[in-house]
C-alpha positions as CSV (number, residue, x, y, z in Angstrom):
1,X,42.9,-98.2,2.7
2,X,41.2,-95.3,4.2
3,X,43.8,-92.9,3.2
4,X,44.0,-94.2,-0.3
5,X,40.2,-94.2,-0.6
6,X,40.1,-90.5,0.2
7,X,42.8,-89.8,-2.3
8,X,40.8,-91.7,-4.8
9,X,37.7,-89.6,-4.0
10,X,39.6,-86.4,-4.5
11,X,40.8,-87.6,-7.8
12,X,37.3,-88.4,-9.1
13,X,36.4,-86.4,-12.2
14,X,33.5,-83.8,-12.3
15,X,30.0,-85.0,-13.0
16,X,28.1,-83.9,-16.1
17,X,26.3,-80.6,-15.7
18,X,22.6,-80.7,-14.7
19,X,20.0,-80.4,-17.4
20,X,18.2,-77.1,-17.7
21,X,14.9,-78.5,-16.8
22,X,16.3,-80.2,-13.7
23,X,18.0,-77.0,-12.7
24,X,14.8,-75.0,-13.0
25,X,12.8,-77.5,-10.9
26,X,15.5,-77.3,-8.2
27,X,15.5,-73.5,-8.1
28,X,11.7,-73.4,-8.0
29,X,11.6,-75.8,-5.1
30,X,14.2,-73.8,-3.2
31,X,12.2,-70.6,-3.6
32,X,9.0,-72.2,-2.5
33,X,10.8,-73.3,0.7
34,X,12.2,-69.8,1.3
35,X,8.7,-68.3,0.8
36,X,7.3,-70.7,3.3
37,X,9.9,-69.8,6.0
38,X,10.4,-66.0,5.5
39,X,7.3,-64.0,4.8
40,X,8.2,-60.3,4.0
41,X,5.0,-58.8,5.5
42,X,3.3,-57.9,2.3
43,X,-0.1,-59.1,3.5
44,X,-0.1,-62.2,1.2
45,X,2.7,-64.2,2.7
46,X,4.5,-64.4,-0.6
47,X,7.9,-63.1,-1.8
48,X,7.9,-59.7,-3.5
49,X,8.7,-59.6,-7.2
50,X,11.2,-57.4,-9.0
51,X,8.4,-55.0,-10.2
52,X,7.7,-54.2,-6.6
53,X,11.1,-53.5,-4.9
54,X,11.3,-54.6,-1.4
55,X,11.8,-52.3,1.7
56,X,13.1,-53.3,5.0
57,X,10.9,-52.5,8.1
58,X,13.4,-49.8,9.2
59,X,13.0,-47.9,5.9
60,X,9.2,-48.3,6.1
61,X,9.2,-46.5,9.4
62,X,11.7,-43.8,8.4
63,X,10.0,-42.6,5.2
64,X,7.1,-40.7,6.9
65,X,9.6,-38.9,9.2
66,X,11.7,-37.8,6.2
67,X,8.6,-36.5,4.4
68,X,7.5,-34.5,7.5
69,X,11.0,-32.9,7.8
70,X,10.8,-31.8,4.1
71,X,7.4,-30.2,4.6
72,X,8.5,-28.4,7.7
73,X,11.6,-27.0,5.9
74,X,9.4,-25.5,3.2
75,X,6.5,-24.3,5.4
76,X,8.6,-22.5,8.1
77,X,9.8,-19.5,5.9
78,X,6.4,-19.3,4.3
79,X,4.6,-19.1,7.6
80,X,7.1,-16.5,8.9
81,X,6.5,-14.4,5.8
82,X,2.8,-14.6,6.2
83,X,2.9,-13.8,9.9
84,X,5.1,-10.7,9.2
85,X,2.8,-9.6,6.4
86,X,-0.2,-10.0,8.6
87,X,1.3,-7.9,11.4
88,X,2.2,-5.1,8.9
89,X,-1.4,-4.9,7.5
90,X,-3.1,-5.6,10.8
91,X,-1.6,-2.6,12.6
92,X,-1.6,0.8,10.9
93,X,1.1,3.0,12.3
94,X,2.0,6.7,11.7
95,X,5.4,7.5,10.4
96,X,8.2,7.1,13.0
97,X,12.0,7.1,12.7
98,X,13.8,4.0,14.0
99,X,15.6,4.2,17.3
100,X,19.0,5.8,17.0
101,X,18.1,7.8,13.8
102,X,19.3,11.4,13.9
103,X,16.5,13.9,14.4
104,X,15.0,15.5,11.2
105,X,13.7,19.0,11.0
106,X,9.9,19.1,11.3
107,X,9.6,15.8,13.3
108,X,7.0,16.0,16.0
109,X,8.2,15.7,19.6
110,X,8.7,12.2,21.1
111,X,5.7,10.6,22.9
112,X,5.5,8.7,26.1
113,X,5.5,4.9,26.1
114,X,1.8,4.6,26.9
115,X,1.1,6.8,23.9
116,X,3.0,4.6,21.5
117,X,0.8,1.5,21.7
118,X,-0.4,0.4,18.2
119,X,-4.0,0.7,17.1
120,X,-5.5,-2.4,15.5
121,X,-7.9,-2.5,12.6
122,X,-11.1,-4.4,13.3
123,X,-11.3,-8.0,12.2
124,X,-13.4,-9.0,9.2
125,X,-17.0,-10.0,9.9
126,X,-16.2,-13.7,9.6
127,X,-13.2,-13.4,12.0
128,X,-10.6,-14.0,9.3
129,X,-7.4,-11.9,9.4
130,X,-7.2,-8.7,7.4
131,X,-5.8,-9.1,3.9
132,X,-4.1,-6.4,1.8
133,X,-7.2,-6.0,-0.4
134,X,-9.4,-5.5,2.6
135,X,-7.5,-2.5,4.1
136,X,-8.9,0.0,1.7
137,X,-12.5,-1.1,2.4
138,X,-12.0,-1.1,6.1
139,X,-10.6,2.5,6.0
140,X,-13.6,3.6,4.0
141,X,-16.0,1.9,6.4
142,X,-14.2,3.5,9.4
143,X,-14.6,6.9,7.7
144,X,-18.3,6.4,7.1
145,X,-18.8,5.2,10.7
146,X,-17.1,8.3,12.1
147,X,-19.4,10.6,10.0
148,X,-22.5,8.7,11.1
149,X,-21.8,8.6,14.9
150,X,-19.7,10.7,17.3
151,X,-16.1,9.5,18.0
152,X,-15.7,7.1,20.9
153,X,-14.7,8.5,24.3
154,X,-11.1,8.9,25.1
155,X,-11.2,6.2,27.8
156,X,-12.6,3.7,25.3
157,X,-9.8,4.6,22.8
158,X,-7.1,4.1,25.5
159,X,-8.5,0.8,26.5
160,X,-8.6,-0.5,23.0
161,X,-5.2,0.8,22.3
162,X,-3.8,-1.0,25.4
163,X,-5.5,-4.2,24.3
164,X,-3.9,-4.1,20.8
165,X,-1.0,-6.5,20.0
166,X,2.5,-5.4,20.8
167,X,4.9,-4.2,18.1
168,X,8.5,-5.3,17.8
169,X,10.9,-3.1,19.9
170,X,12.9,-2.4,16.8
171,X,10.1,-0.4,15.4
172,X,8.9,2.2,17.9
173,X,5.8,4.1,16.8
174,X,3.9,7.2,17.4
175,X,0.2,7.3,18.3
176,X,-2.3,7.5,15.5
177,X,-4.4,10.6,15.5
178,X,-7.4,8.6,14.2
179,X,-10.0,7.3,16.7
180,X,-10.1,3.5,16.9
181,X,-13.1,1.9,15.1
182,X,-15.5,-0.2,17.1
183,X,-14.8,-3.9,17.5
184,X,-17.7,-4.8,15.2
185,X,-17.6,-3.5,11.7
186,X,-20.7,-1.4,10.9
187,X,-23.1,-2.4,8.2
188,X,-21.6,-1.8,4.8
189,X,-21.8,-3.1,1.3
190,X,-20.6,-6.8,1.0
191,X,-16.8,-7.2,0.9
192,X,-15.2,-7.4,-2.5
193,X,-14.5,-10.8,-4.0
194,X,-10.9,-12.0,-4.4
195,X,-11.2,-11.3,-8.1
196,X,-12.4,-7.7,-7.7
197,X,-10.1,-4.7,-7.7
198,X,-9.7,-3.1,-4.3
199,X,-10.3,0.3,-5.9
200,X,-13.8,-0.8,-6.9
201,X,-14.5,-1.8,-3.3
202,X,-14.4,1.8,-2.1
203,X,-15.8,3.5,-5.2
204,X,-18.1,6.3,-4.1
205,X,-16.8,6.1,-0.5
206,X,-13.8,8.3,0.3
207,X,-11.6,7.9,3.4
208,X,-10.9,10.9,5.6
209,X,-7.6,12.7,5.0
210,X,-6.1,11.3,8.3
211,X,-7.0,7.7,7.3
212,X,-5.6,8.3,3.8
213,X,-2.3,9.5,5.4
214,X,-2.1,6.4,7.6
215,X,-2.9,4.1,4.7
216,X,-0.1,5.8,2.7
217,X,2.4,5.1,5.5
218,X,1.3,1.4,5.7
219,X,1.9,1.1,2.0
220,X,5.4,2.5,2.4
221,X,6.2,0.1,5.2
222,X,5.0,-2.9,3.1
223,X,7.0,-1.7,0.1
224,X,10.2,-1.2,2.1
225,X,9.9,-4.8,3.4
226,X,9.5,-6.2,-0.1
227,X,5.9,-7.4,0.3
228,X,3.1,-7.0,-2.1
229,X,2.1,-3.3,-2.0
230,X,-1.3,-2.2,-0.7
231,X,-3.7,-0.6,-3.3
232,X,-3.9,3.2,-3.6
233,X,-7.1,4.8,-2.3
234,X,-8.9,6.7,-5.0
235,X,-8.5,10.5,-5.0
236,X,-11.4,12.3,-3.1
237,X,-14.1,13.9,-5.1
238,X,-13.7,17.7,-5.3
239,X,-16.0,19.5,-2.9
240,X,-18.8,21.7,-4.3
241,X,-20.2,25.0,-3.1
242,X,-17.8,25.7,-0.2
243,X,-15.8,28.5,-1.9
244,X,-15.6,31.7,0.1
245,X,-15.5,35.3,-1.3
246,X,-15.6,38.7,0.2
247,X,-18.0,40.0,-2.4
248,X,-19.1,43.6,-2.6
249,X,-22.0,45.2,-4.5
250,X,-20.9,47.1,-7.7
251,X,-20.1,50.7,-7.2
252,X,-23.0,53.1,-7.9
253,X,-23.0,56.5,-9.4
254,X,-22.0,59.5,-7.3
255,X,-22.8,63.2,-7.8
256,X,-19.7,65.2,-8.7
257,X,-21.1,68.2,-6.8
258,X,-21.7,66.2,-3.6
259,X,-18.6,63.9,-3.7
260,X,-16.2,65.1,-6.4
261,X,-13.2,63.0,-5.2
262,X,-12.7,59.2,-5.7
263,X,-9.8,57.5,-4.0
264,X,-8.6,53.9,-4.3
265,X,-5.6,51.6,-4.1
266,X,-4.4,50.0,-7.3
267,X,-5.0,46.3,-7.8
268,X,-2.8,44.2,-10.1
269,X,-4.2,40.8,-8.9
270,X,-5.6,38.5,-11.6
271,X,-7.1,35.7,-9.4
272,X,-10.7,36.5,-10.3
273,X,-10.2,36.1,-14.0
274,X,-8.6,32.7,-13.6
275,X,-11.3,31.5,-11.3
276,X,-14.0,32.7,-13.8
277,X,-12.2,30.7,-16.5
278,X,-12.1,27.6,-14.3
279,X,-15.8,27.9,-13.5
280,X,-16.7,28.3,-17.2
281,X,-14.5,25.3,-18.1
282,X,-17.0,23.3,-15.9
283,X,-19.9,24.9,-17.8
284,X,-20.9,26.8,-14.7
285,X,-21.2,30.6,-14.3
286,X,-18.9,31.9,-11.5
287,X,-20.6,33.2,-8.4
288,X,-21.2,36.9,-8.7
289,X,-19.2,37.5,-5.5
290,X,-16.1,35.9,-7.1
291,X,-16.1,38.4,-10.1
292,X,-13.9,41.5,-9.5
293,X,-14.1,43.5,-12.7
294,X,-10.8,45.3,-12.3
295,X,-9.0,41.9,-12.1
296,X,-10.6,40.8,-15.3
297,X,-9.4,44.0,-17.0
298,X,-5.9,43.9,-15.5
299,X,-5.4,40.3,-16.6
300,X,-4.4,41.5,-20.1
301,X,-1.2,43.4,-21.1
302,X,-1.8,46.8,-22.8
303,X,0.4,48.8,-25.0
304,X,0.9,51.8,-22.8
305,X,3.8,54.2,-23.0
306,X,6.8,52.7,-21.2
307,X,8.9,54.8,-18.7
308,X,12.7,54.8,-19.3
309,X,13.9,56.0,-15.9
310,X,13.7,53.9,-12.7
311,X,13.6,57.0,-10.6
312,X,10.4,57.9,-12.3
313,X,8.9,54.5,-12.6
314,X,5.4,55.3,-14.1
315,X,3.8,56.8,-17.2
316,X,0.1,57.6,-17.2
317,X,-2.2,57.5,-20.2
318,X,-5.8,58.7,-20.3
319,X,-8.6,58.4,-22.9
320,X,-12.2,59.5,-23.0
321,X,-14.8,58.0,-25.4
322,X,-18.6,57.2,-25.6
323,X,-19.9,54.3,-23.6
324,X,-21.0,51.4,-25.7
325,X,-24.0,50.5,-23.5
326,X,-25.3,53.9,-22.7
327,X,-25.3,56.6,-25.4
328,X,-25.6,59.5,-22.9
329,X,-22.5,58.4,-21.0
330,X,-18.8,58.3,-21.5
331,X,-15.9,56.1,-20.4
332,X,-12.7,57.5,-18.9
333,X,-9.8,55.1,-19.2
334,X,-6.7,55.7,-16.9
335,X,-3.7,53.5,-17.8
336,X,-0.4,53.3,-15.9
337,X,2.7,51.5,-17.0
338,X,5.6,50.6,-14.8
339,X,9.4,50.6,-15.4
340,X,10.8,47.2,-16.4
341,X,13.8,46.2,-14.3
342,X,16.7,44.7,-16.4
343,X,17.7,41.2,-15.6
344,X,21.3,42.3,-15.0
345,X,20.3,44.8,-12.4
346,X,17.5,43.1,-10.6
347,X,18.0,42.4,-6.9
348,X,18.7,39.0,-5.4
349,X,15.7,36.9,-4.5
350,X,15.4,35.2,-1.1
351,X,12.2,33.1,-1.4
352,X,10.4,30.7,0.9
353,X,7.8,28.5,-0.7
354,X,5.1,27.8,1.9
355,X,3.2,24.8,0.5
356,X,-0.1,23.5,1.8
357,X,0.2,19.7,1.9
358,X,-3.0,19.0,3.8
359,X,-5.6,16.4,2.7
360,X,-7.6,19.0,0.9
361,X,-4.8,19.4,-1.5
362,X,-5.0,15.8,-2.6
363,X,-6.4,16.4,-6.1
364,X,-4.8,16.6,-9.6
365,X,-5.5,20.4,-9.8
366,X,-4.0,21.1,-6.4
367,X,-0.7,19.7,-5.1
368,X,0.5,18.1,-8.4
369,X,-0.2,21.5,-10.1
370,X,1.6,23.3,-7.2
371,X,4.7,21.1,-7.7
372,X,4.7,21.8,-11.5
373,X,4.2,25.5,-10.9
374,X,7.0,25.9,-8.4
375,X,9.4,23.9,-10.6
376,X,8.7,26.4,-13.4
377,X,9.5,29.3,-11.1
378,X,12.7,27.8,-9.9
379,X,13.8,27.7,-13.6
380,X,13.4,31.5,-13.8
381,X,15.7,32.2,-10.8
382,X,19.3,33.2,-11.1
383,X,22.3,31.4,-9.5
384,X,22.5,34.0,-6.7
385,X,18.9,33.5,-5.6
386,X,17.9,31.1,-2.8
387,X,14.9,28.9,-2.1
388,X,13.6,27.3,1.1
389,X,10.4,25.2,1.4
390,X,8.1,25.0,4.4
391,X,5.1,22.6,4.4
392,X,2.1,22.4,6.6
393,X,-0.7,19.9,7.1
394,X,-1.6,18.8,10.7
395,X,1.6,20.5,11.7
396,X,4.3,22.6,9.9
397,X,7.9,21.6,9.1
398,X,10.9,22.6,6.9
399,X,11.1,20.5,3.8
400,X,14.2,22.3,2.5
401,X,16.6,24.6,4.3
402,X,17.6,27.8,2.4
403,X,19.4,26.5,-0.7
404,X,21.0,28.4,-3.6
405,X,19.3,27.9,-6.9
406,X,22.7,26.9,-8.3
407,X,21.8,23.5,-6.6
408,X,18.7,23.3,-8.8
409,X,18.5,19.5,-8.7
410,X,18.3,19.5,-4.9
411,X,15.5,22.1,-4.9
412,X,13.5,20.3,-7.6
413,X,13.9,17.0,-5.8
414,X,12.5,18.6,-2.6
415,X,9.5,19.9,-4.5
416,X,8.8,16.6,-6.2
417,X,8.8,14.8,-2.8
418,X,5.9,16.8,-1.5
419,X,2.9,14.7,-0.6
420,X,-0.6,15.5,0.7
421,X,-2.5,14.3,3.8
422,X,-3.8,15.6,7.1
423,X,-5.5,18.8,8.4
424,X,-4.5,22.3,7.7
425,X,-2.4,24.2,10.2
426,X,-1.9,27.2,7.9
427,X,-1.1,29.8,10.6
428,X,1.7,27.7,12.0
429,X,3.1,27.2,8.5
430,X,3.0,31.0,7.9
431,X,4.9,31.6,11.2
432,X,7.6,29.1,10.3
433,X,8.0,30.5,6.8
434,X,8.4,34.0,8.0
435,X,10.9,32.8,10.6
436,X,12.9,31.1,7.9
437,X,12.8,34.2,5.7
438,X,13.9,36.4,8.5
439,X,16.8,34.1,9.3
440,X,18.2,34.6,5.8
441,X,17.0,38.2,5.3
442,X,18.8,40.1,2.6
443,X,18.4,43.9,3.3
444,X,19.3,44.7,-0.3
445,X,17.3,41.9,-1.9
446,X,13.7,40.8,-2.3
447,X,12.5,38.7,0.6
448,X,9.3,37.0,-0.1
449,X,7.1,34.2,1.1
450,X,5.1,32.5,-1.7
451,X,2.0,30.7,-0.3
452,X,0.5,27.9,-2.4
453,X,-2.8,26.7,-0.9
454,X,-6.6,26.4,-1.3
455,X,-6.9,28.6,1.8
456,X,-8.8,26.0,3.8
457,X,-7.2,26.7,7.1
458,X,-8.8,24.6,9.9
459,X,-6.2,24.2,12.6
460,X,-4.5,26.8,14.8
461,X,-5.2,30.5,14.1
462,X,-8.0,30.7,11.6
463,X,-9.2,34.3,12.3
464,X,-8.6,36.5,9.3
465,X,-8.0,39.6,11.2
466,X,-5.4,37.9,13.5
467,X,-3.6,36.6,10.5
468,X,-3.6,40.0,8.8
469,X,-2.1,41.6,11.9
470,X,0.7,39.2,12.0
471,X,1.5,39.6,8.2
472,X,1.4,43.4,8.6
473,X,4.0,43.2,11.3
474,X,6.2,41.0,9.1
475,X,5.8,43.4,6.2
476,X,7.4,46.1,8.3
477,X,10.5,43.9,8.5
478,X,10.8,43.8,4.7
479,X,9.3,40.4,4.1
480,X,6.4,40.4,1.6
481,X,3.8,37.7,0.9
482,X,2.4,36.5,-2.4
483,X,-0.4,34.0,-2.7
484,X,-1.0,31.3,-5.4
485,X,-4.5,29.8,-5.1
486,X,-5.4,26.3,-6.2
487,X,-8.5,24.1,-6.3
488,X,-12.2,24.7,-6.5
489,X,-15.1,23.8,-4.2
490,X,-13.5,24.9,-1.0
491,X,-11.3,27.7,-2.2
492,X,-11.0,30.5,0.4
493,X,-10.6,33.5,-1.8
494,X,-11.6,36.0,0.9
495,X,-8.6,34.9,3.1
496,X,-6.2,34.8,0.2
497,X,-7.1,38.3,-0.9
498,X,-6.7,39.6,2.7
499,X,-3.3,37.9,3.2
500,X,-1.9,39.2,-0.2
501,X,-3.1,42.7,0.3
502,X,-1.7,43.0,3.8
503,X,1.5,41.3,2.7
504,X,2.4,43.7,-0.1
505,X,2.1,40.9,-2.6
506,X,-0.1,39.7,-5.4
507,X,-2.8,37.0,-5.4
508,X,-3.0,34.7,-8.4
509,X,-5.2,31.7,-9.0
510,X,-3.6,28.8,-10.9
511,X,-6.2,26.7,-12.6
512,X,-4.0,25.3,-15.5
513,X,-0.4,24.8,-16.3
514,X,-0.6,27.6,-18.9
515,X,-1.7,30.0,-16.1
516,X,1.3,28.9,-14.0
517,X,3.5,29.6,-17.0
518,X,1.9,33.1,-17.4
519,X,2.3,34.1,-13.8
520,X,5.6,32.4,-12.9
521,X,7.5,32.4,-16.2
522,X,6.2,35.1,-18.6
523,X,5.5,37.6,-15.8
524,X,8.0,36.3,-13.2
525,X,9.7,39.7,-12.8
526,X,6.4,41.4,-12.3
527,X,5.3,38.8,-9.7
528,X,8.6,38.8,-7.7
529,X,10.3,42.2,-8.1
530,X,8.3,45.4,-7.0
531,X,9.2,48.8,-8.5
532,X,6.9,50.7,-6.2
533,X,4.7,50.2,-3.2
534,X,1.7,51.8,-1.6
535,X,0.4,53.0,-5.0
536,X,-2.8,55.1,-4.6
537,X,-4.9,57.0,-7.2
538,X,-7.2,59.9,-6.5
539,X,-9.5,61.4,-9.2
540,X,-11.2,64.7,-8.7
541,X,-14.1,65.3,-11.2
542,X,-15.1,68.7,-12.5
543,X,-18.8,69.4,-11.7
544,X,-19.0,71.8,-14.6
545,X,-18.4,69.0,-17.1
546,X,-19.3,65.8,-15.2
547,X,-22.7,65.4,-13.5
548,X,-22.1,61.9,-12.1
549,X,-19.4,59.2,-12.1
550,X,-18.8,55.7,-10.9
551,X,-15.6,53.7,-10.6
552,X,-15.9,50.3,-12.4
553,X,-14.6,47.7,-10.0
554,X,-12.1,48.2,-7.2
555,X,-14.9,47.8,-4.6
556,X,-12.5,46.0,-2.2
557,X,-9.8,48.7,-2.7
558,X,-11.6,51.9,-1.9
559,X,-9.9,54.4,0.4
560,X,-11.0,57.4,2.3
561,X,-10.2,60.8,0.8
562,X,-7.7,61.7,3.5
563,X,-5.9,58.3,3.1
564,X,-4.4,59.5,-0.1
565,X,-1.9,61.8,1.6
566,X,-1.3,59.6,4.6
567,X,1.9,57.6,4.0
568,X,1.0,55.3,6.9
569,X,-2.0,53.8,4.9
570,X,-1.1,50.7,3.0
571,X,-1.9,50.3,-0.7
572,X,-1.1,48.0,-3.6
573,X,2.3,47.3,-5.1
574,X,3.3,47.3,-8.8
575,X,5.9,44.9,-10.1
576,X,8.6,45.3,-12.7
577,X,7.0,46.1,-16.1
578,X,3.5,45.9,-14.6
579,X,0.5,47.9,-15.8
580,X,-2.7,49.1,-14.1
581,X,-6.0,50.0,-15.8
582,X,-8.9,51.8,-14.2
583,X,-12.2,52.7,-15.9
584,X,-14.7,55.4,-14.8
585,X,-18.2,55.7,-16.3
586,X,-19.3,59.4,-16.3
587,X,-22.5,61.2,-17.0
588,X,-21.6,64.5,-18.8
589,X,-23.2,67.7,-17.6
590,X,-26.5,68.3,-19.3
591,X,-27.2,64.5,-19.8
592,X,-29.9,62.6,-17.9
593,X,-28.5,61.4,-14.6
594,X,-29.2,58.4,-12.5
595,X,-29.5,60.4,-9.2
596,X,-32.5,62.6,-8.7
597,X,-32.0,66.3,-7.9
598,X,-32.5,67.4,-4.3
599,X,-35.6,69.5,-3.6
600,X,-33.9,71.7,-1.0
601,X,-30.3,71.4,-2.2
602,X,-28.5,74.5,-3.4
603,X,-26.3,73.9,-6.4
604,X,-22.6,74.7,-5.7
605,X,-21.2,77.8,-7.3
606,X,-19.6,77.2,-10.7
607,X,-15.8,77.3,-10.8
608,X,-14.5,79.8,-13.3
609,X,-11.3,77.7,-13.6
610,X,-13.3,74.6,-14.3
611,X,-15.5,76.2,-16.9
612,X,-12.5,77.6,-18.8
613,X,-10.4,74.5,-18.8
614,X,-13.0,72.1,-20.0
615,X,-11.3,69.3,-18.1
616,X,-13.4,66.3,-17.1
617,X,-11.1,65.3,-14.2
618,X,-7.7,65.6,-12.6
619,X,-5.8,62.4,-11.8
620,X,-3.2,62.2,-9.0
621,X,-1.1,59.3,-8.1
622,X,1.1,58.6,-5.0
623,X,3.7,55.9,-4.8
624,X,6.8,54.9,-2.7
625,X,10.0,53.4,-4.1
626,X,10.7,50.0,-2.6
627,X,13.3,51.3,-0.2
628,X,11.5,54.6,0.7
629,X,8.8,55.4,3.3
630,X,7.9,58.8,1.7
631,X,5.5,58.9,-1.2
632,X,6.0,60.8,-4.5
633,X,3.1,62.6,-6.2
634,X,2.5,62.7,-10.0
635,X,-0.6,64.1,-11.7
636,X,-2.2,64.4,-15.1
637,X,-5.4,66.2,-16.3
638,X,-8.2,64.5,-18.2
639,X,-9.3,67.0,-20.8
640,X,-10.9,67.1,-24.2
641,X,-7.6,66.6,-26.0
642,X,-7.8,62.9,-24.9
643,X,-11.4,62.5,-26.1
644,X,-12.5,60.4,-29.1
645,X,-15.7,61.4,-30.9
646,X,-16.9,57.8,-31.3
647,X,-16.3,54.5,-29.6
648,X,-14.8,53.0,-32.8
649,X,-12.3,55.9,-32.9
650,X,-11.1,55.2,-29.4
651,X,-7.7,53.5,-28.8
652,X,-7.8,49.8,-29.5
653,X,-6.6,48.8,-26.0
654,X,-9.2,51.0,-24.4
655,X,-12.0,49.4,-26.5
656,X,-10.8,45.9,-25.5
657,X,-10.6,46.8,-21.8
658,X,-14.1,48.2,-22.0
659,X,-15.4,44.9,-23.5
660,X,-13.8,43.0,-20.7
661,X,-15.2,45.3,-18.1
662,X,-18.7,44.9,-19.6
663,X,-18.3,41.1,-19.4
664,X,-17.4,41.4,-15.7
665,X,-20.4,43.7,-15.0
666,X,-22.8,41.3,-16.8
667,X,-21.5,38.3,-14.7
668,X,-22.3,40.4,-11.6
669,X,-25.8,41.1,-12.7
670,X,-25.5,43.9,-15.3
671,X,-26.9,46.5,-13.0
672,X,-25.4,49.4,-15.0
673,X,-25.0,47.9,-18.4
674,X,-28.7,47.7,-19.3
675,X,-29.5,45.4,-22.3
676,X,-25.9,45.1,-23.3
677,X,-25.2,41.3,-23.6
678,X,-22.6,38.7,-24.4
679,X,-23.1,39.1,-28.2
680,X,-22.3,42.8,-27.8
681,X,-19.2,42.0,-25.8
682,X,-18.0,39.5,-28.5
683,X,-18.6,42.2,-31.2
684,X,-16.5,44.8,-29.5
685,X,-13.8,42.5,-28.2
686,X,-13.4,40.8,-31.6
687,X,-12.9,44.2,-33.4
688,X,-10.4,45.3,-30.8
689,X,-8.4,42.1,-30.3
690,X,-5.3,43.6,-31.9
691,X,-1.9,42.0,-31.4
692,X,-2.3,38.8,-29.3
693,X,1.1,37.0,-29.1
694,X,0.1,34.7,-26.2
695,X,-3.5,34.1,-27.2
696,X,-5.0,35.7,-24.1
697,X,-7.5,37.8,-26.0
698,X,-8.6,34.9,-28.2
699,X,-9.2,32.9,-25.1
700,X,-11.3,35.7,-23.7
701,X,-13.6,35.4,-26.7
702,X,-14.1,31.7,-26.0
703,X,-14.9,32.5,-22.4
704,X,-17.7,34.9,-23.4
705,X,-19.1,32.2,-25.7
706,X,-19.0,29.7,-22.9
707,X,-20.9,32.0,-20.6
708,X,-23.7,32.2,-23.1
709,X,-24.5,28.5,-22.4
710,X,-23.2,27.9,-18.9
711,X,-25.5,26.9,-16.1
712,X,-26.1,29.0,-13.0
713,X,-25.2,26.3,-10.5
714,X,-23.0,23.2,-10.6
715,X,-24.5,19.8,-10.7
716,X,-24.2,17.9,-7.4
717,X,-23.0,14.3,-7.4
718,X,-25.4,11.6,-6.3
């Protein structure tokens, strides 16, 4: 029965499906029972709904750990970058090659380990680390602190240096030449806000050249590592009133009976004219000591007769005419024109550019203008010429070994890479430049050092006589020196003139790009290639026709009478196609003189030869060819055949040269020009302007007009 009963149960049909309402009640009851037995820890003891997905306890504990790992992965590289950035800006290092780098010419000698410790910048007043935008302000504050108080003792510097943070071994450094600032920042204007430009933070406060050099290196390190670059420090304000000139009082009148002979060395420099123009461009009259009348006159080309034979390289022109400012006097004009060497026959040029890259050259009208000027000169050289570059600041070094100008791109790149910063070891730079020129000396060529500087030597040999002696010895080896002056406010014209005169070269002052083009492009052959050296002029006046005379200008070029025939006495050089103009003002015999007669003096016996000839003077000139040590004499009389009855009838070039000379004498005080003024200069120069293809004479008229309204002294900055 039992077995059959079970079979019967297995054969029972399925029951009817439950009703929907019944099913819902059963499910609800089951869920309530589940909730009562298994609370999910939601704080309410109830089962979570679908709109709040459930998490297991394991996942609840794991989520914070995963979030922390994600934050760490993002923060670690950022923190490393910030730390590296902080180290770069916190420690200012001078330039140093990495270990293993090959030595570079001009690198300073290696330092001992104790000298290579870094120097740290002071922290900000609130103790926060130094930011990029704070570096410029800290440098300026350090400079102000150094000027206000003496530098700290060496022992204090060493202790602070030893306490500074270490630097990675992969970046060995050299010691900074700048003293370490005190730990506390001196009182200063409030730090700039984060929205303020760093340049504004240091406006009116200029860092010292050494600090500017270190800041420049820090900027380069930051840029190499791909960080945000540091801001540029503003260019320093140009100094005022520190120019130096070897001024001389204007020549006075001399009696032709007491001193009938006048001797001088020719001067073809033009620096004084350019400096006068630069001063007037600032609406300031040039210092009287800076005005050399002969350099104003010789700035302009004149249409003198041109020689045709290189063995006789000079032609002399003379003229006599009434003085425009003194009716009882006359002007004697002596003009000399040199032979122009043809480009195909000119000698090879072996040039060394000696460039001042010190901190004083960090101004738009200094090193940037130097680079543009030298690039112009390179463009005028031939493929057989060579150029080398020596730079000097705190120390000297070779920026470019002797390189043929056929590799013009390499030469121009070396010029473009020049940068300013540091003190001025000019003497060491001169020594290295001459050594480089001597190493590549061409006995048949032109060997010349071209110095570009403001002349502000302040390291090493600074004595002018010592420098002159060294340059004179180098001149004997066949290496000449020319000088290009730049800048205003601390321009050492006295030193530049002394160096150029003793180096058998010219001195030019470059105040504009147009002046650089005139000196180094239009007159490149005159500047570089001499046709004669040691050129001297001696004029003997006839007492029968000339009572008194005075040489206009050339005060720094006067020679003794016996120097004229002494071939050992140095004098000026004349370049290819160059010209020289000299003016004498004479008092004819019988006219009122400026020198009173002697009570007990006995007049010299009249010369029958002088009375018959009617000559005013006799001009003699001596010169040496570039390869000769023996001078040649040429002479020409100044007689009445060269005289004009009126000033307006005089040669046009002579009248214009006289107007320029009058302007120079007025700028020097007008001791001998009386009431002759700027308006008179304009009248004469305008009428005698003549052919003016380059506009030099028109520019002169504008300078005279500017002098009428210019002030006597520059305004100082407050």
